[in-house]
N, C-alpha and C positions, 0 to 999 in steps of 0.2 A: 571733261569725262572723268569717270571714277577712276581711271587707269593713274592719273595724277596724284591719287591719295593712298596708292598702295606703298607699302614698305617692305623691306627685305627683313627676314626673322633674324634676331640677334641670339645668338646660343648664350645660354645662362652663364657658361664657364668664362665668356669674355667680360661679364659684369663683375667678376669677382675680383676686386681691388684691394690693394694693401692699405692699412690703416694709415699710412702717412700720405695717402694721394687723396685727401678730401676734395681738394679743389676739382681735380679731374673727376671724380665721382658725381660731384654736384652738376656739372656740365653734362655728363652722360644722362643723368636723369632729368634735366631739362629737355634735351633732345628728344628722349622717349615719351616725355609728357606732351612736346609739340605734336610728335608724329601721332599719339593717340588721339589729340584733338583733331587732326586732320582726318584720320580714319573716321571718327565719329561723325563729323561734319559730311564726309563722303557718303556714308551710310544714310544720313538723313536725307541728304539730296536725292540718292537712289529710291528710297521710300516714297519721296514726294512725288517723283516722276511716276513710279508705278502706280501711286494713289490717283495721280491726274489721269493717267490712262485708263484705269478701271472707271473713274469718274465719267469720263467722256463715253465710254461703252455703256454704262448705266443710263446716262442721260438720253442717248439714242434710244435705249429700250423703252423710255417714257414716250416717245413719239412714235412708236411703233404700234400696228393694229395687233390683235391676238394672233392672227396667222402669221404675220412677220414676226413676232417675237418668238413664236414656235420655230419656225425656220432658222432664226438666229442662234437659239438655244441648241439646236440640234445640229447645225452646219459646222463643219470641221476643216473646211478647205477655203484658200482665198487666193485670188488671181487678179492682178492688177485693180486691187480694190474692191472686187466684187466677190461675195460669198457663195460658196456651193456647198451642197450636201453631196456625199458619197451615197451609193446604193445602199450600204450598211445605216448609214445616218437616216435615210427615208424610212427604211424598214422600222427603225427604232422609234421614229417620229410617229408613226401610224399604230405602233403596237405597244408603246410604253408611255408611261405618264411623264417621265423625266429621264434625260440621258443617264446611262449607267455610271459613266465618269464625266467629270467636267469638261467640257469642249475647250479646246485651245485652237483657234484657227491657224493652221499650217499654210504658211505661203508656197504656192507652186511656182516653179520657174517655167518659162515657155517649153523648156525641153522636158521637164517631167509631165506637163499637161499633154505634149503631143505623144508621149510614150504611153500615157493612159488611154488615148484615143485611139492609138494604133492598135491596142489590144482588145478594142470594142467588136464584139460579134456582129454579123449583118442580121438584119430583121428574120431572114429565114432560118436562121439558126437559134431563134428565140424559144425559151421554154418557162415553164412555170418555177424554174429555179434561177432564172437570169439574174435576178437582183442579188441572191444568195452566192451565185457563183463570181459575179463581178466583186461583190464585197466592197473593199475600199478602193478598188481600181476603176473608178468612174466619178463623173462631175455631174451635178444636178442643178440647175439654175432655179431661182425663186418662183418664176413663172411657169417652168416645168413642174416644180412641186405642186403649184395650184392646179395644174392640168392632171397630174397623176391622183390628186385628191378627187377631182370630178370623176375619173375613171372608176374609182373605188366604189362610188355611190350610185352607179348608173345601171339600169338593167341591160340584159342583152339586147332588147329590142331598141335600145338607145344608141347602140354602137353605130348602125348605119346612119342615124341622124347625125351623130358626131362626125362620121367621116364626110357626110355631104356638106356640113358646115364648113369644113376645110377645103373641100374641093369647090372652090369659088368659080372655076371656069367650066366645070361640069363635064370633065373628061374621063370621070370615074377613076383617076389618078390623083395623089396629092404631092406636090413637089415641095422643095425646101422653103421656097418663097411664100407659098400659101401657108405652110404652117407656122411660118414666123411671124405671120399677122398677129398670132395669138400673143406674142410679146407685147405689142402696142395695145391689144384690147384690154388685157390685164392691166398694164400701166395705167391707162385711161381711166378704168374702173377705180384704181387705187388712189388716184389723185382726188376723186371723189370724196373718198373714205378719211383722207388724211386729216390728222388732229391739228388743231392750231397750235402754234408755237414758233420756236425760233427756226427761221428759214434756213439758216445755215445748217443746222442740225438735221432738217428735213432732206436737205441736198445731200449731206453725207449719207443718210439713210438710203435714199434712191441710189446712189453710187454702189453701196454695198449690194442692194436687191436687184437692180437691173443693170449695172455696169456702166451707167453713163448719167451725167446730169441732166435732169428733166425740169423745165419751167412749170410751175403750178398756175394755171389760169382759172381753174374752176373756182366757184364760189363755195366756200365750206359752210356746212351747217353750224349753227352755234349749239352750245352744250345743251340748250333747253329743248331743242328739236328732236323729235324720235328719230333715231337712227335705225331703220329697218331696210337695208340695201336688198337688191337682187342678189341671188346667189351667183357665184362665178360661172356656173353652168348656164344660167339664164343669160348672163351677160354675153358668154360666149356665143350662145344660140343666136341672140338678137343681133349681135355685132357683125358676126362672120356671114350671116345671111345678107347684111347690106354691104358687105365689103366691096364688092364690084362697083356699087354705086356711090362710094366715098372715097376719100384720098387715101385711106389706110393702105390699100393695095399697091397704090402709086408710090406711096412713101416708103415702102417696105425695104427698098434697096438703101434708103437713107439711114435707117436705124440699124438694120442687120450688118451694114458693112462694118460696124463698130464693135459688133458682139463676137465673142469667141466660140468655137464649137463646142458642143457638150457631148456626153455619151449618148443621149437619147438622140441628138440630130444625126451623129455618126451611125447609129444604130438603124435609124430609119431611112437616111439618105445616102450612106456610104461615106468613105473618107474623103472624097472628092466634092460631095454634095450634089451629085449630078443624077443619083438614082430617084426613082419615083416610087411611092407607096400605093398599093392597091389595097382594096377594101379586105381581101382575106387575110393579109399580113397584120393589117390594123386591127381587125376583129381578133386574131389570135393573140397579139400583143395585150389588148385590154383584158380578155378572158384569162390569159396567163397571170397578170398582175393581179387579179381579184382572187385566182386560186392561189398563188404564192403568198399573198398576205394572211390568207384564211388558213392555209397550211401551217404558217409560222404561229398564228395564235392558238390553233388547236395542239401542236406539238409541245409548245410551251407548257399545256396542262396535262397532256397525256401520258408523259414520261415513258414513251415508246409503246404504249399500248395502242389498241385499235379503238378505244373509246375514251372519252372524258366523263366525269361523273355528272350527274344532273346539277350538283352545286357548282361545279366548275363552271357549266353551261351558264348558270345564272350569273356567276360572277363576271363572266365575259360580257353577257347581254348588258349589265349594269354599268360597265366601264364607260366614261366620257359622258355620262348623263348627269342631270341635275338632282338626282335623288339624294336627299340628305341623309336618308336612314336606309341604307341597304340592308342592314340586319334584320329588318321585319319581314322583308321579302325572302331572304335566305331561311329565316325561322319558319315562315309559313310554308315553304317548300319541303323542309326538312320533316315537318310533322304531315305533310300530305303524301309523300313518297317514301315509305318507310324501308322499301326495299330498293337498292340501286341496281339499275339494269345498264345505264351508261348511254351515251349519246355518240353516234359513229360520226366519222368525217362527212360521209354522205349527207346524213341528216342536218349535220352542222352546216355544210355548204348550201343544203337546200333552203334552210331558214334565213340565210343572209341573201340569197338570190331573191327570196321573198321581200326582205326588207328593202332592196333596191328597187322594188315595185310598190313601195309603200304608198305613193302618191295615188295610184290607181286602187289600192285596197281601202285607202282612207275614204274614198267616195262610197264604196260599199259599205262601209262602218257608219258613215254620216246617215245612210238611208235607214239603217236600223234604229239610229238614235232619233231621227225625225219621226219615226213610227213609235216611238218610246217603247221599244223592244230591247231586251238584253240579248246577248248572243252566247249560244252554247257551242260545245266542242265541235259537233258536227256541222253546225251552220258556219262556224268560224273556218273549218277545213273546206267547205265547200266555197265559201266567200273568196278564200285564199286563192283557189284553183280557178274559179271564174274570172276573178280580177287580173290574176297575173299568169296563170298557167302552170304554177308550181305545185306540186304534190307534196304535202307534208304528211310524215308517218304519223298514226294515231298516237304512239308513244311520245313523239316530239310535240305534238298538239297539246297532250296531258300535261306534259312537264311545263309547256309555257303557260298554262292555265293555273297550274299549282304555284308558279312564280308571282304571277301578276293578280291572281284573284285574291286579293288581300281580305276581303270581307267574307271568302269562303262560300259564295253562293253558287259556284260552279258556273259563273257567268262572267263575259268580259265585256267591258264598256271602253268607249273610246278614251275617257278620262284615265282609265287603270292602263291603258297599253299604248295608244298612238302617240301620246306626247312623249313618253319616256323613249319609245323607239325612234322619233325622229331626232332626238340628241344623240342616241348611239349610232345611228346611220351617218350623222355629219360629225361624228367623233367630236362632240362639245363645242362646235364652231357655228351653232345656229345664229345668224344674224349678229348683231353687236351686244348680245346679252352679257353683261359683266360676270366675271368668275367671282362666286360667292366664297368668301373665306369665313373662317371660325364657324362653320356650320353647326357644330356641336354646341356651342354656346348660344348660337341663335335658335336653335331647336328647344333648348332648355328654357329660354326666355318666352318663347311661343306657348309652350306647354304650360309654363308658369301663368300667363296671362289668361289662357283659356281655362285654366281651373279655377279661376276666381269668378 
């Protein structure tokens, strides 16, 4: 222990010795030198211990998928080896590129966890400020993080489908056991996506993410194979629809008995876990979460005003996308909209409701492409309404065209718009596409090659 190397401070006055006491002075200097060596060795040992700890954490990061890495980077709590986000952490994870401050996992005691859960409001008291009101007083597990990400990208029409997927016995109510099948479904999907490597490290990572060790029996793909997995939403839809005909529901008691309660579980099913969730409360929770995240993004740019600028709107749309040079889109928009009118929150929200219906709209856009036709603003607005039921204001449509119509022909194509918006919808987590670094250098090389 480092305490063994600590020494008492020696006053300088005690070191003032007479000229005749040379022998005693020599012994004092030897003792001080020895203690200094012990202090140095202790400091080295301590730094090695810290370095080893950091090395272990960084090693685990190498075995994590992009979603796992992001969860670990933003999570700030730990209980019995499992990592958790607070509601504040979750909001940061979906609205910021990086945590504002370096996260240190704070260990919770059982008493602290129980106190947090005791303050969780019931689902009928939910609002579009739930996560902001809870702030640091809440715990969100990794599988719940994935579930909440699914909610953010789904249209209102999909809320009923989501509810029915959980309602495996068809009684129009979802109980805690039915909801917790989600844990096993996401865990099984994750096993298929695990990277090759040290099984001990993978086991440590599973403990952090799921709260228990799980054997990996699935056959992993080699690095040469194309990794294009189904989305978590698709996995949830396919798996829960078959839950009654598999062993997942029967095994729910086995794996849920070892799991700790979370803020979401208490919010949905009460402190005793006996309450049931109806569709109206489930719908309201999903709608409130979408609204809350949009409000936070909007308010971060509005500075207390009722509108955000068209340029700020463009910045928000281009976040989390793989666009290498956003400046060309911004410059294009600045030149095309000389007079700023602003985007209201209702316009802002309507556009993201449209994005959540992007799959239906994509079909309509493909029909235009197949007919070798480009699409103008009136056709775009009509296609959005027919495919999604969302009405976009003329000013909003004009702004979107000015952002993405880079060739300035006042027409929009699949290539100019859909691909970028799919990245934005999924907040940069589409499939296993690696994160590109050094984009500025890569762009320069590409331009240099094309110029020759």
